[in-house]
PDB file of N, CA, C and O in Angstrom, chain B, residues numbered from 101:
ATOM      1  N   MET B 101     129.096 207.204  52.537  1.00  0.00           N
ATOM      2  CA  MET B 101     128.593 208.514  52.958  1.00  0.00           C
ATOM      3  C   MET B 101     129.026 209.618  51.850  1.00  0.00           C
ATOM      4  O   MET B 101     128.458 210.709  51.902  1.00  0.00           O
ATOM      5  N   TYR B 102     129.884 209.417  50.975  1.00  0.00           N
ATOM      6  CA  TYR B 102     130.121 210.273  49.973  1.00  0.00           C
ATOM      7  C   TYR B 102     128.975 210.328  48.894  1.00  0.00           C
ATOM      8  O   TYR B 102     128.602 211.388  48.391  1.00  0.00           O
ATOM      9  N   LYS B 103     128.466 209.136  48.594  1.00  0.00           N
ATOM     10  CA  LYS B 103     127.425 208.992  47.469  1.00  0.00           C
ATOM     11  C   LYS B 103     126.161 209.560  48.075  1.00  0.00           C
ATOM     12  O   LYS B 103     125.412 210.186  47.326  1.00  0.00           O
ATOM     13  N   ALA B 104     125.865 209.424  49.256  1.00  0.00           N
ATOM     14  CA  ALA B 104     124.654 210.068  49.944  1.00  0.00           C
ATOM     15  C   ALA B 104     124.749 211.612  49.889  1.00  0.00           C
ATOM     16  O   ALA B 104     123.744 212.248  49.572  1.00  0.00           O
ATOM     17  N   PHE B 105     125.823 212.200  50.160  1.00  0.00           N
ATOM     18  CA  PHE B 105     126.122 213.509  50.087  1.00  0.00           C
ATOM     19  C   PHE B 105     126.030 214.105  48.712  1.00  0.00           C
ATOM     20  O   PHE B 105     125.515 215.205  48.508  1.00  0.00           O
ATOM     21  N   ASN B 106     126.550 213.338  47.768  1.00  0.00           N
ATOM     22  CA  ASN B 106     126.503 213.699  46.297  1.00  0.00           C
ATOM     23  C   ASN B 106     125.108 213.691  45.848  1.00  0.00           C
ATOM     24  O   ASN B 106     124.727 214.591  45.100  1.00  0.00           O
ATOM     25  N   THR B 107     124.281 212.734  46.242  1.00  0.00           N
ATOM     26  CA  THR B 107     122.887 212.609  45.743  1.00  0.00           C
ATOM     27  C   THR B 107     122.148 213.753  46.338  1.00  0.00           C
ATOM     28  O   THR B 107     121.312 214.315  45.631  1.00  0.00           O
ATOM     29  N   PHE B 108     122.371 214.201  47.653  1.00  0.00           N
ATOM     30  CA  PHE B 108     121.717 215.263  48.145  1.00  0.00           C
ATOM     31  C   PHE B 108     121.967 216.632  47.331  1.00  0.00           C
ATOM     32  O   PHE B 108     121.051 217.401  47.039  1.00  0.00           O
ATOM     33  N   ILE B 109     123.236 216.825  47.023  1.00  0.00           N
ATOM     34  CA  ILE B 109     123.696 218.003  46.270  1.00  0.00           C
ATOM     35  C   ILE B 109     122.933 217.972  44.997  1.00  0.00           C
ATOM     36  O   ILE B 109     122.352 218.988  44.615  1.00  0.00           O
ATOM     37  N   ASP B 110     122.897 216.774  44.258  1.00  0.00           N
ATOM     38  CA  ASP B 110     122.216 216.751  42.943  1.00  0.00           C
ATOM     39  C   ASP B 110     120.783 217.078  43.186  1.00  0.00           C
ATOM     40  O   ASP B 110     120.255 217.832  42.368  1.00  0.00           O
ATOM     41  N   ASP B 111     120.076 216.636  44.170  1.00  0.00           N
ATOM     42  CA  ASP B 111     118.657 217.153  44.420  1.00  0.00           C
ATOM     43  C   ASP B 111     118.588 218.493  44.644  1.00  0.00           C
ATOM     44  O   ASP B 111     117.610 219.079  44.179  1.00  0.00           O
ATOM     45  N   ILE B 112     119.394 219.108  45.246  1.00  0.00           N
ATOM     46  CA  ILE B 112     119.275 220.622  45.406  1.00  0.00           C
ATOM     47  C   ILE B 112     119.460 221.398  44.015  1.00  0.00           C
ATOM     48  O   ILE B 112     118.694 222.275  43.615  1.00  0.00           O
ATOM     49  N   PHE B 113     120.510 220.970  43.396  1.00  0.00           N
ATOM     50  CA  PHE B 113     120.755 221.580  42.107  1.00  0.00           C
ATOM     51  C   PHE B 113     119.617 221.309  41.077  1.00  0.00           C
ATOM     52  O   PHE B 113     119.350 222.075  40.151  1.00  0.00           O
ATOM     53  N   ALA B 114     118.994 220.170  41.329  1.00  0.00           N
ATOM     54  CA  ALA B 114     117.872 219.946  40.296  1.00  0.00           C
ATOM     55  C   ALA B 114     116.722 220.906  40.504  1.00  0.00           C
ATOM     56  O   ALA B 114     116.012 221.233  39.553  1.00  0.00           O
ATOM     57  N   PHE B 115     116.519 221.376  41.757  1.00  0.00           N
ATOM     58  CA  PHE B 115     115.630 222.368  42.004  1.00  0.00           C
ATOM     59  C   PHE B 115     115.935 223.865  41.639  1.00  0.00           C
ATOM     60  O   PHE B 115     115.095 224.685  41.267  1.00  0.00           O
ATOM     61  N   ILE B 116     117.168 224.062  41.795  1.00  0.00           N
ATOM     62  CA  ILE B 116     117.672 225.488  41.632  1.00  0.00           C
ATOM     63  C   ILE B 116     117.951 225.762  40.084  1.00  0.00           C
ATOM     64  O   ILE B 116     117.461 226.752  39.541  1.00  0.00           O
ATOM     65  N   ILE B 117     118.600 225.028  39.524  1.00  0.00           N
ATOM     66  CA  ILE B 117     119.189 225.171  38.149  1.00  0.00           C
ATOM     67  C   ILE B 117     118.050 224.703  37.138  1.00  0.00           C
ATOM     68  O   ILE B 117     117.350 223.702  37.294  1.00  0.00           O
ATOM     69  N   THR B 118     117.986 225.611  36.064  1.00  0.00           N
ATOM     70  CA  THR B 118     116.925 225.205  35.031  1.00  0.00           C
ATOM     71  C   THR B 118     117.646 224.168  34.043  1.00  0.00           C
ATOM     72  O   THR B 118     118.673 224.443  33.424  1.00  0.00           O
ATOM     73  N   MET B 119     117.008 223.003  33.980  1.00  0.00           N
ATOM     74  CA  MET B 119     117.534 222.026  33.256  1.00  0.00           C
ATOM     75  C   MET B 119     116.266 221.193  32.603  1.00  0.00           C
ATOM     76  O   MET B 119     115.102 221.322  32.983  1.00  0.00           O
ATOM     77  N   PRO B 120     116.711 220.314  31.548  1.00  0.00           N
ATOM     78  CA  PRO B 120     115.591 219.510  30.824  1.00  0.00           C
ATOM     79  C   PRO B 120     114.882 218.576  31.933  1.00  0.00           C
ATOM     80  O   PRO B 120     115.558 218.057  32.821  1.00  0.00           O
ATOM     81  N   THR B 121     113.687 218.415  31.854  1.00  0.00           N
ATOM     82  CA  THR B 121     112.856 217.452  32.596  1.00  0.00           C
ATOM     83  C   THR B 121     113.384 216.225  32.764  1.00  0.00           C
ATOM     84  O   THR B 121     113.391 215.656  33.856  1.00  0.00           O
ATOM     85  N   ALA B 122     113.922 215.674  31.561  1.00  0.00           N
ATOM     86  CA  ALA B 122     114.464 214.232  31.701  1.00  0.00           C
ATOM     87  C   ALA B 122     115.701 214.132  32.676  1.00  0.00           C
ATOM     88  O   ALA B 122     115.868 213.154  33.405  1.00  0.00           O
ATOM     89  N   HIS B 123     116.483 215.122  32.641  1.00  0.00           N
ATOM     90  CA  HIS B 123     117.654 215.115  33.566  1.00  0.00           C
ATOM     91  C   HIS B 123     117.166 215.290  34.977  1.00  0.00           C
ATOM     92  O   HIS B 123     117.700 214.659  35.889  1.00  0.00           O
ATOM     93  N   ARG B 124     116.142 216.148  35.198  1.00  0.00           N
ATOM     94  CA  ARG B 124     115.596 216.439  36.489  1.00  0.00           C
ATOM     95  C   ARG B 124     115.118 215.145  37.018  1.00  0.00           C
ATOM     96  O   ARG B 124     115.400 214.828  38.174  1.00  0.00           O
ATOM     97  N   LEU B 125     114.384 214.339  36.224  1.00  0.00           N
ATOM     98  CA  LEU B 125     113.870 213.083  36.780  1.00  0.00           C
ATOM     99  C   LEU B 125     114.919 212.176  36.945  1.00  0.00           C
ATOM    100  O   LEU B 125     114.794 211.415  37.904  1.00  0.00           O
ATOM    101  N   ALA B 126     115.950 212.057  36.235  1.00  0.00           N
ATOM    102  CA  ALA B 126     117.113 211.126  36.439  1.00  0.00           C
ATOM    103  C   ALA B 126     117.760 211.426  37.902  1.00  0.00           C
ATOM    104  O   ALA B 126     118.224 210.536  38.616  1.00  0.00           O
ATOM    105  N   CYS B 127     117.726 212.843  38.255  1.00  0.00           N
ATOM    106  CA  CYS B 127     118.319 213.110  39.590  1.00  0.00           C
ATOM    107  C   CYS B 127     117.613 212.445  40.684  1.00  0.00           C
ATOM    108  O   CYS B 127     118.189 211.949  41.652  1.00  0.00           O
ATOM    109  N   PHE B 128     116.151 212.450  40.473  1.00  0.00           N
ATOM    110  CA  PHE B 128     115.388 211.831  41.564  1.00  0.00           C
ATOM    111  C   PHE B 128     115.190 210.257  41.437  1.00  0.00           C
ATOM    112  O   PHE B 128     114.515 209.638  42.260  1.00  0.00           O
ATOM    113  N   ARG B 129     115.732 209.728  40.502  1.00  0.00           N
ATOM    114  CA  ARG B 129     115.502 208.421  40.351  1.00  0.00           C
ATOM    115  C   ARG B 129     116.164 207.625  41.557  1.00  0.00           C
ATOM    116  O   ARG B 129     115.516 206.759  42.145  1.00  0.00           O
ATOM    117  N   ASP B 130     117.382 207.917  41.890  1.00  0.00           N
ATOM    118  CA  ASP B 130     118.152 207.398  42.973  1.00  0.00           C
ATOM    119  C   ASP B 130     117.251 207.472  44.368  1.00  0.00           C
ATOM    120  O   ASP B 130     117.129 206.565  45.191  1.00  0.00           O
ATOM    121  N   ASP B 131     116.742 208.594  44.408  1.00  0.00           N
ATOM    122  CA  ASP B 131     115.874 208.921  45.663  1.00  0.00           C
ATOM    123  C   ASP B 131     114.585 207.938  45.739  1.00  0.00           C
ATOM    124  O   ASP B 131     114.141 207.434  46.770  1.00  0.00           O
ATOM    125  N   ILE B 132     114.140 207.795  44.579  1.00  0.00           N
ATOM    126  CA  ILE B 132     112.852 206.864  44.513  1.00  0.00           C
ATOM    127  C   ILE B 132     113.288 205.404  44.902  1.00  0.00           C
ATOM    128  O   ILE B 132     112.649 204.739  45.718  1.00  0.00           O
ATOM    129  N   VAL B 133     114.371 204.967  44.290  1.00  0.00           N
ATOM    130  CA  VAL B 133     114.730 203.604  44.553  1.00  0.00           C
ATOM    131  C   VAL B 133     115.142 203.415  46.113  1.00  0.00           C
ATOM    132  O   VAL B 133     114.869 202.400  46.755  1.00  0.00           O
ATOM    133  N   PHE B 134     115.742 204.383  46.559  1.00  0.00           N
ATOM    134  CA  PHE B 134     116.097 204.456  47.984  1.00  0.00           C
ATOM    135  C   PHE B 134     114.801 204.360  48.942  1.00  0.00           C
ATOM    136  O   PHE B 134     114.761 203.551  49.869  1.00  0.00           O
ATOM    137  N   VAL B 135     113.809 205.196  48.665  1.00  0.00           N
ATOM    138  CA  VAL B 135     112.597 205.196  49.356  1.00  0.00           C
ATOM    139  C   VAL B 135     111.958 203.838  49.240  1.00  0.00           C
ATOM    140  O   VAL B 135     111.490 203.322  50.255  1.00  0.00           O
ATOM    141  N   ILE B 136     111.898 203.165  47.974  1.00  0.00           N
ATOM    142  CA  ILE B 136     111.371 201.907  47.786  1.00  0.00           C
ATOM    143  C   ILE B 136     112.053 200.691  48.558  1.00  0.00           C
ATOM    144  O   ILE B 136     111.411 199.721  48.962  1.00  0.00           O
ATOM    145  N   TYR B 137     113.379 200.848  48.712  1.00  0.00           N
ATOM    146  CA  TYR B 137     114.245 200.015  49.578  1.00  0.00           C
ATOM    147  C   TYR B 137     113.845 200.145  51.096  1.00  0.00           C
ATOM    148  O   TYR B 137     113.661 199.137  51.779  1.00  0.00           O
ATOM    149  N   LEU B 138     113.724 201.362  51.579  1.00  0.00           N
ATOM    150  CA  LEU B 138     113.307 201.557  52.893  1.00  0.00           C
ATOM    151  C   LEU B 138     111.960 201.051  53.207  1.00  0.00           C
ATOM    152  O   LEU B 138     111.768 200.517  54.299  1.00  0.00           O
ATOM    153  N   TYR B 139     110.991 201.173  52.328  1.00  0.00           N
ATOM    154  CA  TYR B 139     109.767 200.704  52.505  1.00  0.00           C
ATOM    155  C   TYR B 139     109.685 199.203  52.414  1.00  0.00           C
ATOM    156  O   TYR B 139     108.829 198.611  53.070  1.00  0.00           O
ATOM    157  N   GLN B 140     110.492 198.581  51.670  1.00  0.00           N
ATOM    158  CA  GLN B 140     110.570 197.030  51.743  1.00  0.00           C
ATOM    159  C   GLN B 140     111.067 196.525  53.002  1.00  0.00           C
ATOM    160  O   GLN B 140     110.630 195.524  53.571  1.00  0.00           O
ATOM    161  N   ARG B 141     112.122 197.364  53.459  1.00  0.00           N
ATOM    162  CA  ARG B 141     112.726 196.945  54.807  1.00  0.00           C
ATOM    163  C   ARG B 141     111.739 197.150  55.843  1.00  0.00           C
ATOM    164  O   ARG B 141     111.839 196.399  56.813  1.00  0.00           O
ATOM    165  N   TYR B 142     110.798 198.013  55.847  1.00  0.00           N
ATOM    166  CA  TYR B 142     109.706 198.180  56.788  1.00  0.00           C
ATOM    167  C   TYR B 142     108.716 196.975  56.751  1.00  0.00           C
ATOM    168  O   TYR B 142     108.297 196.406  57.759  1.00  0.00           O
ATOM    169  N   LEU B 143     108.416 196.678  55.556  1.00  0.00           N
ATOM    170  CA  LEU B 143     107.403 195.596  55.292  1.00  0.00           C
ATOM    171  C   LEU B 143     107.951 194.228  55.691  1.00  0.00           C
ATOM    172  O   LEU B 143     107.246 193.438  56.320  1.00  0.00           O
ATOM    173  N   TYR B 144     109.113 193.963  55.356  1.00  0.00           N
ATOM    174  CA  TYR B 144     109.778 192.572  55.499  1.00  0.00           C
ATOM    175  C   TYR B 144     110.931 192.609  56.465  1.00  0.00           C
ATOM    176  O   TYR B 144     112.086 192.628  56.041  1.00  0.00           O
ATOM    177  N   PRO B 145     110.651 192.621  57.750  1.00  0.00           N
ATOM    178  CA  PRO B 145     111.836 192.791  58.741  1.00  0.00           C
ATOM    179  C   PRO B 145     112.624 191.432  58.688  1.00  0.00           C
ATOM    180  O   PRO B 145     112.252 190.437  58.065  1.00  0.00           O
ATOM    181  N   VAL B 146     113.659 191.532  59.366  1.00  0.00           N
ATOM    182  CA  VAL B 146     114.542 190.303  59.405  1.00  0.00           C
ATOM    183  C   VAL B 146     114.083 189.381  60.454  1.00  0.00           C
ATOM    184  O   VAL B 146     114.001 189.736  61.630  1.00  0.00           O
ATOM    185  N   ASP B 147     113.754 188.087  60.001  1.00  0.00           N
ATOM    186  CA  ASP B 147     113.239 186.954  60.830  1.00  0.00           C
ATOM    187  C   ASP B 147     114.423 186.500  61.827  1.00  0.00           C
ATOM    188  O   ASP B 147     115.290 185.738  61.401  1.00  0.00           O
ATOM    189  N   ARG B 148     114.451 186.902  62.959  1.00  0.00           N
ATOM    190  CA  ARG B 148     115.620 186.426  63.976  1.00  0.00           C
ATOM    191  C   ARG B 148     115.441 185.076  64.334  1.00  0.00           C
ATOM    192  O   ARG B 148     116.394 184.513  64.873  1.00  0.00           O
ATOM    193  N   THR B 149     114.326 184.407  64.124  1.00  0.00           N
ATOM    194  CA  THR B 149     114.257 182.995  64.523  1.00  0.00           C
ATOM    195  C   THR B 149     114.614 182.039  63.466  1.00  0.00           C
ATOM    196  O   THR B 149     114.743 180.846  63.739  1.00  0.00           O
ATOM    197  N   ARG B 150     114.801 182.543  62.137  1.00  0.00           N
ATOM    198  CA  ARG B 150     115.182 181.731  61.090  1.00  0.00           C
ATOM    199  C   ARG B 150     116.682 181.185  61.204  1.00  0.00           C
ATOM    200  O   ARG B 150     117.604 181.923  61.553  1.00  0.00           O
ATOM    201  N   VAL B 151     116.830 180.028  60.928  1.00  0.00           N
ATOM    202  CA  VAL B 151     118.110 179.261  61.057  1.00  0.00           C
ATOM    203  C   VAL B 151     118.818 179.664  59.722  1.00  0.00           C
ATOM    204  O   VAL B 151     118.225 179.733  58.645  1.00  0.00           O
ATOM    205  N   ASN B 152     120.214 179.936  59.911  1.00  0.00           N
ATOM    206  CA  ASN B 152     121.040 180.379  58.803  1.00  0.00           C
ATOM    207  C   ASN B 152     121.799 179.000  58.375  1.00  0.00           C
ATOM    208  O   ASN B 152     121.566 177.933  58.944  1.00  0.00           O
ATOM    209  N   GLU B 153     122.703 179.137  57.340  1.00  0.00           N
ATOM    210  CA  GLU B 153     123.294 178.084  56.922  1.00  0.00           C
ATOM    211  C   GLU B 153     124.232 177.201  57.857  1.00  0.00           C
ATOM    212  O   GLU B 153     124.575 176.056  57.564  1.00  0.00           O
ATOM    213  N   PHE B 154     124.577 177.821  58.931  1.00  0.00           N
ATOM    214  CA  PHE B 154     125.307 177.182  59.923  1.00  0.00           C
ATOM    215  C   PHE B 154     124.466 176.487  61.053  1.00  0.00           C
ATOM    216  O   PHE B 154     125.000 175.952  62.025  1.00  0.00           O
ATOM    217  N   GLY B 155     123.089 176.537  60.847  1.00  0.00           N
ATOM    218  CA  GLY B 155     122.343 176.045  61.905  1.00  0.00           C
ATOM    219  C   GLY B 155     122.077 176.823  63.090  1.00  0.00           C
ATOM    220  O   GLY B 155     121.513 176.364  64.083  1.00  0.00           O
ATOM    221  N   GLN B 156     122.491 178.002  62.972  1.00  0.00           N
ATOM    222  CA  GLN B 156     122.304 179.050  64.143  1.00  0.00           C
ATOM    223  C   GLN B 156     121.195 180.020  63.991  1.00  0.00           C
ATOM    224  O   GLN B 156     120.841 180.338  62.856  1.00  0.00           O
ATOM    225  N   SER B 157     120.612 180.522  65.045  1.00  0.00           N
ATOM    226  CA  SER B 157     119.708 181.569  64.856  1.00  0.00           C
ATOM    227  C   SER B 157     120.118 182.609  65.846  1.00  0.00           C
ATOM    228  O   SER B 157     120.965 182.353  66.701  1.00  0.00           O
ATOM    229  N   PHE B 158     119.519 183.818  65.750  1.00  0.00           N
ATOM    230  CA  PHE B 158     119.797 184.888  66.534  1.00  0.00           C
ATOM    231  C   PHE B 158     119.111 184.547  67.921  1.00  0.00           C
ATOM    232  O   PHE B 158     119.748 184.714  68.961  1.00  0.00           O
ATOM    233  N   GLU B 159     117.893 184.098  67.936  1.00  0.00           N
ATOM    234  CA  GLU B 159     117.315 183.679  69.168  1.00  0.00           C
ATOM    235  C   GLU B 159     118.085 182.673  70.014  1.00  0.00           C
ATOM    236  O   GLU B 159     118.162 182.814  71.235  1.00  0.00           O
ATOM    237  N   ASP B 160     118.682 181.612  69.339  1.00  0.00           N
ATOM    238  CA  ASP B 160     119.557 180.647  70.164  1.00  0.00           C
ATOM    239  C   ASP B 160     120.773 181.410  70.726  1.00  0.00           C
ATOM    240  O   ASP B 160     121.231 181.037  71.806  1.00  0.00           O
ATOM    241  N   GLU B 161     121.267 182.328  70.150  1.00  0.00           N
ATOM    242  CA  GLU B 161     122.564 182.900  70.824  1.00  0.00           C
ATOM    243  C   GLU B 161     122.166 183.721  71.987  1.00  0.00           C
ATOM    244  O   GLU B 161     122.836 183.759  73.019  1.00  0.00           O
ATOM    245  N   LYS B 162     120.940 184.453  71.786  1.00  0.00           N
ATOM    246  CA  LYS B 162     120.297 185.211  72.861  1.00  0.00           C
ATOM    247  C   LYS B 162     120.058 184.288  74.095  1.00  0.00           C
ATOM    248  O   LYS B 162     120.415 184.660  75.213  1.00  0.00           O
ATOM    249  N   GLU B 163     119.534 183.244  73.918  1.00  0.00           N
ATOM    250  CA  GLU B 163     119.234 182.275  74.870  1.00  0.00           C
ATOM    251  C   GLU B 163     120.426 181.709  75.639  1.00  0.00           C
ATOM    252  O   GLU B 163     120.407 181.600  76.865  1.00  0.00           O
ATOM    253  N   LYS B 164     121.414 181.369  74.916  1.00  0.00           N
ATOM    254  CA  LYS B 164     122.766 180.855  75.521  1.00  0.00           C
ATOM    255  C   LYS B 164     123.343 181.931  76.190  1.00  0.00           C
ATOM    256  O   LYS B 164     123.953 181.647  77.220  1.00  0.00           O
ATOM    257  N   LYS B 165     123.294 183.164  75.832  1.00  0.00           N
ATOM    258  CA  LYS B 165     123.924 184.185  76.758  1.00  0.00           C
ATOM    259  C   LYS B 165     123.134 184.474  78.086  1.00  0.00           C
ATOM    260  O   LYS B 165     123.706 184.765  79.137  1.00  0.00           O
ATOM    261  N   GLU B 166     121.843 184.373  77.958  1.00  0.00           N
ATOM    262  CA  GLU B 166     120.948 184.382  79.160  1.00  0.00           C
ATOM    263  C   GLU B 166     121.265 183.350  80.143  1.00  0.00           C
ATOM    264  O   GLU B 166     121.349 183.572  81.351  1.00  0.00           O
ATOM    265  N   GLU B 167     121.441 182.196  79.577  1.00  0.00           N
ATOM    266  CA  GLU B 167     121.605 180.962  80.389  1.00  0.00           C
ATOM    267  C   GLU B 167     123.133 180.957  81.155  1.00  0.00           C
ATOM    268  O   GLU B 167     123.332 180.547  82.299  1.00  0.00           O
ATOM    269  N   SER B 168     124.059 181.464  80.322  1.00  0.00           N
ATOM    270  CA  SER B 168     125.467 181.642  80.941  1.00  0.00           C
ATOM    271  C   SER B 168     125.389 182.706  82.041  1.00  0.00           C
ATOM    272  O   SER B 168     126.038 182.555  83.076  1.00  0.00           O
ATOM    273  N   LYS B 169     124.579 183.823  81.836  1.00  0.00           N
ATOM    274  CA  LYS B 169     124.498 184.563  83.087  1.00  0.00           C
ATOM    275  C   LYS B 169     123.846 184.156  84.112  1.00  0.00           C
ATOM    276  O   LYS B 169     124.174 184.618  85.204  1.00  0.00           O
ATOM    277  N   LYS B 170     122.841 183.262  84.039  1.00  0.00           N
ATOM    278  CA  LYS B 170     122.175 182.600  85.166  1.00  0.00           C
ATOM    279  C   LYS B 170     123.083 181.842  85.844  1.00  0.00           C
ATOM    280  O   LYS B 170     123.112 181.950  87.070  1.00  0.00           O
ATOM    281  N   ASP B 171     123.956 180.970  85.197  1.00  0.00           N
ATOM    282  CA  ASP B 171     124.897 179.924  85.693  1.00  0.00           C
ATOM    283  C   ASP B 171     125.947 180.631  86.550  1.00  0.00           C
ATOM    284  O   ASP B 171     126.417 179.997  87.495  1.00  0.00           O
ATOM    285  N   LYS B 172     126.347 181.832  86.325  1.00  0.00           N
ATOM    286  CA  LYS B 172     127.361 182.625  87.140  1.00  0.00           C
ATOM    287  C   LYS B 172     126.806 183.082  88.428  1.00  0.00           C
ATOM    288  O   LYS B 172     127.503 183.737  89.202  1.00  0.00           O
TER     289      LYS B 172
END
């Protein structure tokens, strides 16, 4: 949370204070990387049916919980 707040403050001061263009672009570099990360998360969501290294998947756990509720 501290780093997110710090980045926000840097962005505000990049607009307010006169500084070299190279430094201003360096302040926005973190924001650009974060936007690319969010875009990739949107494009490639987590596959919940994929089996992990333990042989379990999210869908299997969900089905087991539903079956245990039906048995009760």
